N, C-alpha and C positions, 0 to 999 in steps of 0.2 A: 490576483492569483489566489485560488482557494485550494490548499493542499489537503488532499484526502488520503489517509493511510489505507493500504489494501493489505489483504492477507498474503502471507508468503507464498502460499499456493498459487494465487492468481498472478503475482509479481514474477514468479519464476516461469509460469507458463507463458506470459507475455514475452519474456526474454527468449525462451525456447523457440516460440512461434516466429519471431521476427528477426533474430540475430543471423540466421542462416542466409536469408534473402539480403539483408542489408550489408552482409559481409562478402557477397557474391560467392556464398557457399564455402567460404574459408573456415568459418566457425560454426560449431553446433553446440547446443547445450542439452544435457539430459532432460528429456521431457516426461519421463515416467514419475508420476506422482498421483497420490490419491488423497482427497479431502473427506475427512469423516466428521459427520454432524450427528446430533442426537437421533436423527431419523435413519441413518445409515444401517443397512443390513449387513453386518460384518461378515456373516456367513456366506452371503450372496455376492459380496464385493469382488472376490477373485473371478467371478464369471466375466465381469467387464474389464477387470484389470488382472489378467492371468500371470503377469510377471510377479505378483505378490506371492505365489506359491511355487515359483521356479526354484528347484533345490539348489541351484547355483547362485541365487540372489539372496543375500542377507539384507535386512531392512533397518531403517532408522524411523523412529516415530517421536513427535513432539507436539505440544499444543500450538495451534496457529491462531492466536488471539492478541496480537501485538504486545506480547510480553518480552521484555529485555532480559538478557542474561539468564536464558533458560537452562543453560548447562550448569552454572553455578547453583541454580535452585533445584537441581536434580530432576529437571523436567524433560530430559532427553533419553530415550531408549535406543541403544546402538547395538548393531551386529545381531539382530534378532531374526528369528523365523516368524512366519506369519502367525502361527498359533500363539507365540510369545507376544507379538504385537497386539493381538486381540485381547489377551489377558492383561496387557499393560494399560490399554485403553479402557477396558472394562473396569479396572480398579480406580480409574480417575474421572470417568465420565460423570458430569453433573455433581462432582465433588467440589466443595468450596475450599480454596487455599489462600494463603496470604503470601504475597510477594512484596517484601520490604514493608511499606505501609498501606498497601492496597490489597483488599480481599475481593474475590470473585469466584465464579463458577468456571470450571473447565467444560467446554462443550464443542470445540472444534479442534481436530488434530490433523496433521499432515504426515503421510507416510511416503518414504522415498527409499531408493536403493542405498545401501551402505557403500561408501567410497573408502577404501583402505588407503591410508596415507600416514605420514608422520607429522609431528608438530613443526618440522623444519619446512614442510611444504605448504604451511598456512600463512596467508598474508591478509592484511586489511586493505579494503578498497571502498571509497565512498565518493559519489558525486552528488553535489547539492547546489541548487539554484540560489542566486542572489541578485542584487539590483543591477549588476553589470555584466552578468552572464552566468557561468557555472563553474564552480570550483571543484577540483579533483583532489582527494586526499589519499595517500598511499603509505602504508607502514609495513616494512618487511616482516615485522612480527605480528601475527594475527591469532585469531582464536579466543579462548576463554579469558586468557591472561594478557590481552592486548594492552592494557594499561590506558594511559591518558593520551588518546590519539591527537587531541588538540596541541599537545606539546611535542609528541614524537613524530607526527606525520610529516612527509613531504607534501608540498602543495603546488598546484598549477591551476592558474586562473585562465578560462577561455572566454573570450568576449562574446557578447550576444550574437554579433554578426560574423563570428569566426568559426572555423572548423578545427577540430583537434587533428594534429598531424603527428607523424612519427618523428619528425625533426624537433617539434616542440617538446615531446616527451623526453627525447635525448638531451636537449640543450638545458631543460629545467632539472635534470638529474632526479626526476620524480621517481624512477625505479632504481636508483643508485645503490640501494641496499641489497639488490639481488646480485649475488657474485657470479652465478652461472650465466654466461652470456647468452647461450641458446634459449634459456628460459626467459631472460630479460627481453630478447627480441619477440619471442612468442607472446609474452604478456603485453608488451607494447601494441602489437598488432591486434590482440584481443581487445585491448582498451579502446582503441580507435573504433572498432566495431561496436562495442558496448556503448560508447558515447553517442553514436549515430542512433542507436535504439532509444536511448535516453531522450534525445532531442525529438525524434520523429514521433514517439509515444507521448511526449509531454509529461515526462516524469518531473518532479520537483526535487525528489530525494531518492537516493539509491545507495544503500549500504550493504556491502557483502562482507561478512566476517564470519568465517574465513572463506576467501577464494583460495582453492587449493590446486596443486599440480597432482593429479591422479597417477597410479602406477603406470598407466599406458601413456602418460605425457599430456593427457588432456586437461584443459582448465575447467574447473567445476565450482560453481557457486554453492557453498554448502548452506550457509545461513543468509538470509536476505530480508532486509526491511526496506519498504518502499512506499512512496507517496506519489500521487498523480495530481496534475492540475485539473481539478473538477470543472473548471470553466472551460476547458478544452473539449468537453464531451461532444460538442457539435462537429468538432473536427475529427475526433478519434473514436466515435462510438462503434464504428465497424471494426477497427483494428483492436480496440479493447475487448470487444464481445462482452460477455457478463462478467463483472467483477464486483466483489463484495467489499464495501467500506464499512467495517464494523466499528462499533463504539470502542473507546479505549477500554482495556482490561479493567474490571471493577466497576465499570459504570453500566448499570442494567438499562437495557433499551426500553423506552417507553412504548406501549401498544400502538400509540399514534405514529411514532417514528417507524415502527415495522410496517404499519399500514401504508405509509407514503413510499417506503422502500419497496414494498410489493408493487404498488402502482407504478413506480419508476422502472421496475424490471419488465413491466408489460408494455411500455410505450417507447417509442423512439425519441420522445422528448425527455427533458430532465426535470425530475421533481425531487427536491431534497429538503429534509427537515431535521434539525437538531435543536432539541429543547435544552436551553441553557439554565433557565430559572422558571420553573412551572408557576411560581407565584409572582413573576415579574409583571410590571405594568405596561411595558412597551413591547408590542408585537409587530412584526414586519410580514408583509406578503410582497416580496420583490420579484420582478420579472428580469432575469439575467444573472448569470453567475458573477460577472464583474460588478454589476451593480450591487448585488447583495453584499459584497465585501465593502464597497464604498458606504452603503447605508449603515452597516454594522460598525465600521470605523468611525463614521461620523457621530453616531449616537454615543459611542464611547468617549470620543474627543471632547464632546459637549458635557461630559460628566455624568452621563446616565447609564454607564456600562452595567452597574449593578442592578439596573431596572430592565436591562435587555432580556426578554423572555426566550427568544428563539433565533436561530440562524437558519437561513434556507433560501431556496430560489426555485422558480419555475421558468423554464425556457425551452427553446427548441420547438415552439408551436404546439403545445400540448392541446389536446381536444377540449371541447367545452366540458365534457363530462369529467375528464381528469382535472381540469382547473376547478370545477365545482367541488370535487371531493377534496382538493387541496385546501380550498377556502373553508370548506365546512369543518375540516379537521383543525385548522388554526383557530377559527372562531370558536369552536367547541372548547378547545383548550384554554382560550383567553377568557371565556365566560364561566369556566369551572368554579373558580374561586372569586369571591367578591373582594373589592378594594374600595374603601370609603372615598379615596381620592379619584376613582374612576380608572378606567383602562384606555390605552391608545393603541390603535391599529394604523400602521402606516403602510399605504398601498402605493407602490410605485415601481420604477424600473429604470433601465438604461437603454438607450437607442444605439443599436449597431447597424452596420450598413446592409445586413441581411435580415433585419427585423421588420416584420409586418406589424407596425405598431397598433393598427386598428384591430387586427386579429388577436393580438396579445392581450389588449385591454377589453375584449368583448365580454 
């Protein structure tokens, strides 16, 4: 499993797109949102997103760059009009800030409708995958001051081959902290549907803090952090659509990483590249998402983790041209800096029952 963090914008759109069909239309999630990048024309944005200037709709804006605890850092603008959102973003776009010990530039923002609610309506919910299945954590207290969820949260483990049921949620007392019976039943049913989406779309981590009950009684994920299993791209490429897996906040993307990401976006295959140590001696060019994990783990287990220069994979039958560009990029990076001990390029892969081995290694 290769867990890749996605932007909040894309994570929420995946939930909104699929939860309705997977819940037999019992549940829906607000789908109105807009992603703002350095190239976004904020004056023209309402043309494609007219809800932004609806006089009855107030807005929330925040960075969408895998930053934790944005509220405590003062990085959330709430209950704003669109002109106020434009001003809020303009004051912060391309500005460098420090979050705890990490510094970086703000360059991606998400805009959403403001959902009126009280702190009593906020809860913490998380699903995370492990070796034996998926674990659900729930804490009746959510939001900025949720505290130590590892200590406070109720937990429910769901086996790999098992489905989440309403009976399991009730028997585990997972939602025992919710006093309102109607809300408890509603959230239980929502959680069953959410878990289906999690499994079908191959999420590996999904944290919603807070998930809230809006004034109209609907359930809304306000803040979301999500990771997907990148090795499942051959299964979920159509369902995922275009999703961005950005580098962690504070880590500047190498031009070569951006080049491969651009190639990846233009092909139905999978091309991934992350530079771990540009001066490292050991470079890999591995076919297969699962194989890439095995190769990286083995290199580390043998005591050469500090020399591992990159992590990545090419899979899904990329064209000869795409494979050439991928190889050229890696070799260019590897030969950029000299090392008197020499450099090592490991070319390999893993065989799956759908793999055309001859085509992969052409």
